[in-house]
N, C-alpha and C positions, 0 to 999 in steps of 0.2 A: 504494500500500500504506500502510495506517495500522495502528498497534498501539494497542489500548486498554488502559489501566492502571487497575486498581481502586485507589482512594485508601486504602482501609482497610488497616491493618497495626498491629503493636505500636507502631511509630513512624511515624505518618502523615506527619510532617514530613520524614522521610527519603525517602518516596515522592515528595513534592512537590519536594524538592531534586534527587533523581535525575532526575526528569522534566524539570525546568527545565534542568539542566546538559546533559543529552543532547540536548534540543531545540535547543540552540544550535550543535550540530555540524551541518555542512551535510547530512550523510547522513540526519539525522533531522528536519530543519527542516520544520515543519508536518505531520509524519507520526506524531505521538504524540497520543492523546486521553486525557485524565485524566477519570475519572468521580468527582466529589467536590463539596464545598460551593462555592457560587457565589463566596464570598470569596477563593477561590484564583486567580481569573482573572488577577490582576495579579502572581502569583508563579511562573508556570510557563513563562516565556520564550515561545518560538514554538509551544509545544504548545497544542492546542485543549482546551476544557473542555466536558464534558457535565455540567451541574449537577444535583445531587440533595442533599437534606438527610437522606437515609435510608441506612443501611448496616447490615450484620450485624456485631455486635460480636465480638471475638475469643473471648469465652467463651460466646456464644450457641449454642444447639442449632440443628440444620438446619431445624427447624420455622419459624425466623425467615425463612428463604429463601422459604417459601410465603406467609407473612403479609405480608412487606415487599416488595411487588411493585416498588416504586421504589428498592429497595436498590441500592447501587452495583454489586454483583456481578451482579445480575439485569439491570441496564441494560447492563453491559459485555458479558454473554453475548448479549443481544439485538442489540447492534451487530454482533457477529461473525456471528450467524445471518443478519442482514439484509444482510450484505456491506458494511456501512459501515466495518468494520475487518477485517483479515486474521488477527489473532491477539490473544489475551488474556494479560495478565500480572497476577498477583495475589500479594501478600504478606499477604493477609488471612486470615481464618478458613479454614483448609485444608479442614475438613469442609464448610463452606458453599460454598467454591469448587468442590470435587469434585461436590457434590450439584447445584449450579446448572448446572454444565457437563453433568452427566448428564441433568438434566431439560430444559434449554433447547437444548443443542447436539446431544444424542443420541449414541448409540454407533455405531461402525463396524459394518457388517454382519458378523455372525458373532462379534462380541465381546460378552460378557455384562456385564462390569464393568470400570471403569477401573483403571489401575495407575500409580503414580508411579515412573518409572524414573530411577535415579541412577547415574551413571558414577563408579566408584572406580578410582584408579590401582592397578595390579596387575602381577604378573610377566608377564602377557599384554598389557601396555601399559594396557589398560582392561578392567574387568569391569562389566557392566551388571547392577545388582540391581533387581528389581522383583517385588513391589510394596513401596514404602517408605512406605505409609500411606494409600492411597486406599480399599482394601477390606479391612477387618480380618477379616470372616467370609467366607472364601473356600471355594469348592468345587474339587475336583480339576480339573474342566474349565476353570476360570478360570486355573489355573496353566499348563495346556497352551496356552491362548490367549495368555497373556502371554509365554510362551516363544517362541511363533511371532512375536508382534509384535517382541520383542527381536531375534530372528534376522533378520527383515526389515530392522529398523533398522540392525543391524550390517552387513548385506550391502549395502544400497542407499545408506545415508548415510555410514557409516564405511568403506565399500568393503573390508570384511574378508572373506576367504575362510575356508572350513573352520571355521565358528563352532561352538564346543562349548558345550553346554547342560547345566547341573546343577540339582539341587534342593538348596537350603540346608537342612541337616538336623543333628541332634545326633550324627551318626556316619556313617561311610561304608558300614558294613555294611548289607546289604539287609534285615536283621531290625530295624534301628533305625528310629526315627521314630514319628509319631503316625498316626492314621487318615487324615488329610489327605495327608501325604507318601507313605504307603504306597499309597493309591489313585491319587495323581497319578503315582507311579512306573510303575504299570501302563500308564497312558495314554502316558507318555513313551516307554516301551519299545515300544509299539505304533506310535506315529506319528512318533517322533524317534529311531529306533533307531540310525542312523548318527552323529548328532550328540550323542546323550545319553551323558554320562559318569557317570551315577549320582548318588548323594548326595555332597554336598560340605560339609565342616565350615568351610572358611576362604574368605574373599573375596580376600585379597591375595596368596596364594601362587600364584595363577594356574591353578587346576584347571579353570576354565571361563571362557568369555567372557561367559556369561549365567548368573546365579543367580536362581532363582525361589523366592518364599516368599509367605505371606500378608502383608497389610499390617500386622498386629499385630507379627509378628516383624521385618519389614523396618524399621518405624518405630523399634522398640526398638534395633535395630542402628545405625541412622543417628544417633539421638539420643545413644546412649552413646558412639559414636565421637566425635561432636562434643564431648561433655562431657569425655571422657577426654583428648582432644588439647588442649582449651582449659585443662584443669587442669595437665597435665604439661608441655605445650609451648604456651604462650599464643599464640605468633606463628606456629604451624605450620598453623593452619586459619583460614579466613576465609570467612564467607558471601559476601563480596564477590567472592571468587575465581571461584566457579562460578555465581553469580547465581541460578539456579533449575533446575528439573527439568521435563522434558516429561511431561504427563499422557497416557499411552498409552491408546488405545482410543476416544478422543473424535473426533467427526467433524471437528473444527477444531483448530488449534494452541492449546493452553492451557499456559502456563508457571506452575508453582507455585514461588514464592519463599519463603524462610524468613521467618517472622513478625518476626524481629528484624533483618531486612535493613537495612543502612545505604544511603546514597545510591549508593555504588559498586555494591553488590549489585543494586539496582534497575536501574541502567544496564546491568549485565551480563545481567540477566534479560530486558530489552528487546532487547538485542543478540542473545541466544539466540533469542528469538521471531522476529527478523528472519531469522536463519539458517535456522530451521525453515521459514519461508515461502519464502525464496529457493531453498532446496534441494528444495522441494515434497515435504517429508517425508510429509505425510498422503496426498497423491496416490500416492506410491510405495507406501505401505503398502496403500492401497485396491487398487491394481493387483495386488499380490502376493496379497492375500486372495482376489481373484476367481480367480486362477490355482491357488490351493491350497484351493479350496472344500471338498474332502472332509475336510480336517483341521478346518477351522473349523465344520463341521457335526457334528463328533464328539459323541457323547453319553457322559456319565460312566457 
């Protein structure tokens, strides 16, 4: 097993340092591949280097992914697709990472668009929120698919029974919400009647194990939480603590790390990628999708 890491990030030197430090641990010796400039070859410990002098900048649009075929994120995706690596970790341009994964690695059968899933601490121990930024213009059927992916993840990976699913909304009343949440609610009531707990306003009070929303809302929630905690309690949150988040719906393991990740965050992102591979998360999700085909073939 090898894990490929995209060198691009807000702080590329943090990526280099994290890769070097982790590569010196016996568990990861010769098992990390960094895709980046050739000059890094003497700075990455026992990690391997896939050289390229092209990458997608943090402020570039996704069109750069198409134009720069030798960009680090494209080469990293290709290595996973070819079986050279088992998982991908990136703290680079998140739009570019999601688009490259969507284009190069493809979607799981029955899943239309990817979603970033973030585990938040809550009164239910953990609440999985998705999507936190991968797909900003969502359709109701996307939300149903993401809820199903989250349910499978909770049951097979976290071994949680009686998983409760809710839709993140601006009120719990059935009359509240916008066109997206109202249409999604009808699908949830049809296909997830036993697990569905309706609209939920809050993440942390534990109304649900899984909360689903479009990527626009989810990303605002995530960024404002990070900003608020860093402002009022500077030591209470750290990108290094959670490392990264799984990109749900992609055929292969992809971990999205924060652009401002430090070396510790990069190391934890790689560790998360290894756990996803070791626990065969994607295979378990694929198996369950095949068994619950009727839901994943649902039409909005």
